C-alpha positions in Angstrom: -21.8 -109.4 -17.7 -23.8 -106.7 -16.4 -25.2 -109.5 -14.0 -21.7 -110.8 -13.2 -20.9 -106.9 -12.2 -23.1 -106.2 -10.4 -23.1 -109.3 -8.5 -19.1 -108.6 -7.7 -17.8 -107.7 -4.1 -16.3 -104.6 -5.5 -20.3 -103.2 -6.3 -21.6 -105.0 -3.0 -19.3 -103.4 -0.6 -19.2 -100.3 -2.3 -22.8 -100.0 -2.2 -22.8 -100.7 1.5 -20.9 -97.5 1.8 -22.5 -95.2 -1.2 -25.6 -96.0 0.8 -24.9 -94.0 4.1 -22.9 -91.6 2.3 -26.3 -90.6 0.1 -28.5 -90.5 3.3 -25.5 -88.2 4.7 -25.2 -85.8 1.9 -29.1 -85.6 1.7 -28.7 -84.4 5.2 -25.7 -81.8 4.3 -27.9 -80.5 1.4 -31.1 -80.2 3.2 -29.0 -78.2 5.8 -26.4 -76.2 4.4 -29.3 -73.6 3.4 -30.4 -73.2 6.8 -27.1 -72.6 8.2 -26.0 -70.4 5.0 -29.1 -68.1 6.4 -27.7 -68.3 10.1 -24.1 -68.0 9.5 -22.2 -64.7 7.7 -19.8 -65.9 5.0 -16.8 -65.0 7.0 -17.9 -67.6 9.4 -17.8 -70.1 6.6 -14.5 -68.6 5.5 -13.3 -69.4 9.0 -14.7 -72.7 9.0 -12.7 -73.2 5.7 -9.5 -72.0 7.2 -9.8 -74.3 10.0 -10.4 -77.2 7.7 -7.6 -76.3 5.8 -5.0 -76.8 8.6 -6.9 -79.6 10.4 -6.8 -81.8 7.3 -2.7 -80.8 6.8 -1.7 -81.6 10.1 -4.0 -85.1 9.7 -2.1 -85.8 6.5 0.9 -86.7 8.5 0.1 -87.1 12.1 -0.3 -90.6 11.8 3.2 -91.1 10.5 0.7 -92.9 7.7 0.7 -96.3 9.5 -2.7 -95.9 9.6 -2.6 -96.2 6.0 -1.1 -99.7 6.6 -3.7 -101.3 8.5 -5.5 -103.4 5.6 -2.2 -104.6 4.5 -0.9 -107.4 7.3 -2.3 -111.1 7.4 -2.4 -111.0 11.0 -4.7 -109.1 13.1 -2.0 -108.5 15.6 0.1 -106.9 13.0 -2.9 -104.4 12.7 -3.5 -103.8 16.1 0.1 -102.9 16.6 0.2 -100.6 13.7 -3.1 -98.7 15.1 -1.6 -98.2 18.3 2.1 -96.9 16.4 -0.6 -94.6 14.6 -2.3 -93.2 17.7 0.7 -92.6 19.7 2.4 -91.0 17.0 -0.7 -88.8 16.3 -1.3 -87.1 19.9 2.7 -86.5 19.9 2.9 -84.4 16.4 -1.0 -82.7 17.4 0.4 -81.6 20.6 3.6 -80.3 18.5 2.0 -78.5 15.8 -1.0 -77.0 18.6 2.2 -75.4 20.4 3.7 -73.9 17.3 0.5 -72.3 16.1 0.5 -70.4 19.7 4.3 -68.8 18.4 3.5 -64.9 18.0 4.4 -64.9 14.2 2.4 -62.9 12.0 1.9 -66.6 9.7 -0.4 -67.4 12.6 -2.1 -64.5 13.0 -5.6 -65.8 11.5 -5.6 -68.6 13.9 -5.1 -67.4 16.9 -7.9 -68.7 19.3 -8.1 -71.8 17.1 -5.5 -73.4 18.1 -6.7 -75.6 20.8 -9.8 -76.3 18.7 -7.4 -77.3 15.6 -5.9 -79.8 17.8 -8.9 -81.4 19.0 -10.2 -81.4 15.2 -6.9 -83.1 14.2 -7.0 -86.2 16.9 -10.9 -86.6 16.1 -10.3 -86.9 12.6 -7.6 -89.5 12.9 -9.6 -91.3 14.9 -12.5 -91.6 12.8 -10.5 -92.3 9.8 -8.6 -94.8 11.7 -11.9 -96.5 12.9 -13.3 -96.8 9.2 -10.3 -98.1 8.4 -10.5 -100.7 11.0 -13.8 -101.7 9.5 -12.6 -101.8 6.3 -10.2 -104.4 7.3 -12.7 -106.5 8.9 -15.4 -106.0 6.2 -17.8 -104.1 8.4 -18.8 -101.7 5.8 -22.4 -101.2 7.4 -21.2 -99.3 10.2 -18.9 -97.4 8.2 -21.9 -96.3 6.1 -24.0 -95.6 9.5 -21.1 -93.5 10.6 -21.6 -91.1 7.8 -25.1 -90.4 8.6 -24.3 -90.2 12.1 -21.7 -87.4 11.8 -23.8 -85.4 9.2 -26.9 -85.4 11.8 -24.3 -84.7 14.8 -22.4 -81.8 12.5 -25.7 -80.1 12.0 -27.2 -80.2 15.0 -24.6 -78.6 17.3 -23.7 -76.5 14.4 -27.3 -75.1 14.4 -27.6 -74.9 18.6 -24.5 -73.6 18.8 -25.0 -70.1 17.0 -26.2 -67.9 19.8 -23.6 -69.4 22.3 -20.1 -69.8 20.0 -20.2 -66.7 17.2 -18.7 -67.2 13.8 -16.9 -70.3 15.9 -20.3 -72.0 15.7 -19.9 -73.8 12.5 -16.1 -74.7 13.9 -17.0 -76.2 17.1 -20.3 -77.8 16.0 -17.7 -80.1 13.3 -16.0 -81.0 15.8 -18.7 -82.0 18.3 -20.2 -83.9 15.0 -17.0 -85.6 14.3 -16.8 -86.7 17.8 -20.1 -88.3 18.0 -19.5 -90.5 14.9 -16.1 -91.7 16.1 -17.6 -92.7 19.4 -20.0 -94.5 17.3 -17.4 -96.7 15.1 -15.3 -97.4 18.4 -18.2 -98.6 20.1 -19.9 -101.0 16.8 -15.4 -102.2 15.3 -14.7 -105.6 16.6 -11.9 -104.8 18.9 -10.2 -106.5 21.1 -8.8 -103.9 23.9 -6.9 -106.9 25.8 -4.6 -107.6 22.8 -4.3 -103.7 22.0 -3.6 -103.0 25.6 -0.7 -105.9 25.6 1.2 -104.4 22.3 4.3 -102.9 23.6 7.6 -100.9 22.4 9.0 -104.1 21.1 6.4 -105.1 19.1 5.7 -101.2 17.5 9.3 -101.0 16.7 9.2 -104.2 15.0 5.9 -103.5 13.0 7.5 -99.7 12.5 10.7 -101.1 10.7 8.2 -103.6 8.6 6.3 -100.3 7.0 9.3 -97.6 7.8 8.4 -96.5 3.9 4.7 -95.2 5.1 6.6 -92.8 7.4 9.7 -91.8 5.7 8.6 -91.7 2.2 4.4 -91.6 2.4 4.4 -89.1 5.4 5.9 -86.3 3.8 4.5 -87.1 0.5 1.2 -87.1 1.6 1.7 -83.8 3.9 2.9 -82.4 0.9 0.0 -83.3 -1.0 -1.9 -82.7 1.6 -0.7 -78.9 1.7 -1.3 -78.7 -1.9 -5.0 -79.2 -1.8 -5.1 -76.7 1.3 -2.9 -74.5 -0.5 -5.9 -72.3 -2.2 -7.3 -71.5 1.1 -4.0 -70.9 2.8 -3.3 -68.2 0.2 -6.7 -67.1 -0.2 -6.8 -66.3 3.7 -3.8 -63.9 3.2 -5.0 -62.1 -0.4 -8.7 -61.5 -0.7 -11.4 -61.0 2.3 -12.4 -63.8 4.5 -16.3 -62.9 3.0 -14.9 -64.8 -0.5 -12.9 -67.5 1.1 -16.1 -68.6 2.7 -17.7 -68.2 -0.9 -15.0 -70.4 -2.1 -15.5 -72.8 0.4 -19.0 -73.7 -0.4 -18.5 -73.9 -3.8 -15.4 -76.4 -3.1 -18.2 -78.0 -0.6 -20.7 -78.3 -3.4 -18.4 -80.0 -6.0 -16.9 -82.3 -3.3 -20.1 -84.2 -3.2 -20.0 -86.3 -6.0 -16.2 -87.0 -4.7 -17.2 -88.0 -1.4 -20.5 -90.0 -2.7 -18.5 -91.9 -5.4 -14.8 -91.8 -5.5 -13.9 -91.8 -1.6 -16.2 -94.9 -1.1 -14.9 -96.7 -4.0 -11.5 -95.8 -2.8 -11.9 -97.3 0.0 -13.1 -100.9 -1.3 -10.8 -100.4 -4.4 -7.7 -100.3 -1.9 -8.7 -103.6 0.0 -9.6 -105.7 -3.0 -6.3 -104.3 -5.1 -4.6 -105.8 -1.8 -6.4 -109.2 -2.3 -5.7 -109.1 -6.1 -2.0 -108.2 -5.3 -1.7 -110.9 -2.4 -3.2 -113.7 -4.7 -0.8 -112.5 -7.7 -4.0 -111.7 -9.9 -3.9 -109.4 -12.8 -5.2 -105.8 -11.8 -4.8 -103.7 -15.2 -8.0 -104.4 -17.2 -10.2 -104.1 -13.6 -7.9 -101.1 -13.1 -9.1 -99.2 -16.6 -12.8 -100.4 -15.8 -12.9 -98.4 -12.5 -11.4 -95.4 -13.8 -13.4 -95.4 -17.0 -16.2 -95.2 -15.0 -15.2 -92.6 -12.4 -14.3 -90.4 -15.3 -18.0 -90.9 -16.7 -19.7 -89.8 -13.5 -17.2 -87.3 -13.1 -18.7 -86.1 -16.9 -22.4 -86.3 -15.4 -21.7 -84.2 -12.1 -20.2 -81.4 -14.6 -22.9 -81.5 -17.0 -25.6 -81.2 -13.7 -23.8 -78.3 -12.7 -23.1 -76.2 -16.0 -27.4 -76.6 -16.5 -28.4 -76.6 -12.5 -25.9 -74.7 -10.6 -27.1 -71.3 -10.9 -30.1 -71.9 -10.5 -29.7 -74.5 -7.6 -27.5 -72.1 -5.6 -29.4 -69.1 -5.5 -32.8 -70.6 -4.8 -31.1 -73.2 -2.0 -28.7 -70.8 -0.5 -30.0 -67.6 -1.3 -29.4 -64.6 -3.2 -26.1 -63.3 -1.3 -24.4 -66.9 -2.5 -25.1 -66.6 -5.9 -21.4 -66.0 -6.6 -20.4 -69.3 -5.5 -22.3 -71.1 -8.5 -19.5 -69.3 -10.6 -17.1 -70.4 -8.1 -18.2 -74.2 -8.3 -18.2 -73.6 -12.1 -14.6 -72.9 -12.2 -13.8 -75.5 -10.1 -15.1 -78.6 -12.6 -11.5 -79.6 -13.6 -10.9 -80.3 -10.2 -13.9 -82.3 -9.6 -12.9 -84.7 -12.9 -9.2 -84.8 -11.5 -10.8 -85.9 -7.9 -12.8 -88.7 -9.2 -10.5 -90.1 -11.4 -7.7 -89.9 -8.9 -8.9 -93.0 -6.6 -7.7 -95.7 -8.3 -4.5 -94.1 -8.7 -3.9 -93.4 -5.1 -5.2 -96.9 -3.9 -2.3 -98.4 -6.0 0.1 -96.3 -4.5 -0.5 -97.9 -1.2 -0.8 -101.4 -2.4 2.5 -101.1 -4.6 4.0 -99.5 -2.0 5.1 -97.0 -4.4 6.4 -94.4 -1.3 9.5 -93.0 -3.0 7.5 -92.0 -6.1 4.6 -90.7 -4.6 7.5 -88.9 -2.6 8.7 -87.3 -5.7 5.4 -86.6 -7.4 4.1 -84.6 -4.7 7.2 -82.8 -4.6 6.7 -81.8 -8.1 2.8 -81.2 -7.6 3.2 -78.7 -5.0 5.7 -76.8 -6.9 3.5 -76.5 -10.1 0.7 -75.5 -7.9 2.4 -72.9 -5.6 4.1 -71.6 -8.8 0.6 -71.3 -10.2 -1.2 -69.5 -7.7 1.6 -67.2 -6.4 2.4 -66.1 -10.2 -1.3 -65.4 -10.4 -1.8 -63.5 -7.8 1.2 -61.6 -8.0 2.1 -60.9 -11.3 -1.5 -60.9 -13.0 -4.8 -58.7 -12.9 -7.4 -61.6 -13.6 -10.4 -61.7 -11.5 -10.6 -64.5 -9.2 -13.0 -66.9 -10.6 -10.3 -67.1 -13.3 -7.6 -67.8 -10.8 -9.5 -70.6 -9.6 -9.9 -72.1 -13.1 -6.2 -71.9 -14.1 -5.7 -73.9 -11.1 -8.2 -76.4 -11.2 -7.0 -77.1 -14.6 -3.2 -77.5 -13.4 -4.9 -79.9 -10.7 -6.2 -82.1 -13.7 -3.3 -82.0 -15.3 -1.0 -83.4 -12.6 -3.7 -85.9 -11.8 -4.1 -87.6 -15.3 -0.2 -87.4 -15.6 0.1 -89.3 -12.2 -2.3 -91.9 -13.3 -0.3 -92.3 -16.3 2.9 -93.2 -14.6 0.9 -95.6 -12.5 -0.3 -97.6 -15.0 2.8 -98.2 -16.0 3.6 -99.6 -12.6 0.9 -102.1 -13.1 1.9 -102.9 -16.5 5.4 -103.9 -15.2 3.4 -105.9 -12.3 1.3 -107.9 -14.5 4.3 -108.7 -17.3 6.3 -109.8 -14.1 3.2 -112.5 -13.5 3.2 -113.6 -17.0 
């Protein structure tokens, strides 16, 4: 059984992606204490705010046509979807940047960052599209290497720019690092530029209609879900000092390491394998359950390590002034577990084209999260760490309910097969 599992394409491909991610995360961990001794907590808070906005805009800039790149049987259709995604990204990003220049109080914290946010969105989308393209053609090695390239490049430029960009050095270095890794993926991917240039408006219109559910339902739901995950940072910027936002940002970065290391790599391969199984009309439920339980077990191991070693590691590694981040990280353990076990469900939403359901779920999720946070800030006098804990538990509860509903959908699919 173990030999069969280790020889499966899922494990092999996930291992390829994980190998690059492991090296990239090692580089990231080694370099974090260097940066925390250069930059202030306020600078990390500014980076967290920047990343929250970039992540939010990136979540809908492509109209989610990029998520369908692995689905078409014909490569020409995939090229068409990629071009449609790129055009949408340029148009929507330009509009969002223009809005950020409006003299509204809500955008006060982002003055001077508008152009950087626009660049961050475009480069982030380019990297994600290129990674998805490599996944379509099973070029997992290139994606793995790009993660290493990105870690090295981001740190190098963040370090070099400290003397020139001040607090914005973390942001500018992040942008340049992503552009370098994105360029690497563009150079190494299998791509027919002649075919790409031949794609016309008629082709894009045809494929746009074929996958209309993605922009119609998935874009809005994904934007809402992204806003939900960015909501804490966006609200914290209003309610707490930027230095505390920086501490929270570092804590969030620490608990995200196992998610990046395991869940995100698994998610990419699960998406490809699940689509193949569905196209071949193969059973999915038992396979789905094994992946879910494996991710849950990995999340418990990561949580135990954080509880036992968190205080010692952060104080020694980052410095005494960052000790409070260990407390925040422990409060985020429910969020860590939720993010780990969410991967199979995210893949299933795309493969089974559950855009309508995902849209409804995203609205319920946003309402629950916004109500929780605003209620805690306005009507309670709880310490900040307990606000983080309650919010994390709400996140975990929502993800568990979502996975339960998706499992029912998979059961119905298998019942129809029989």
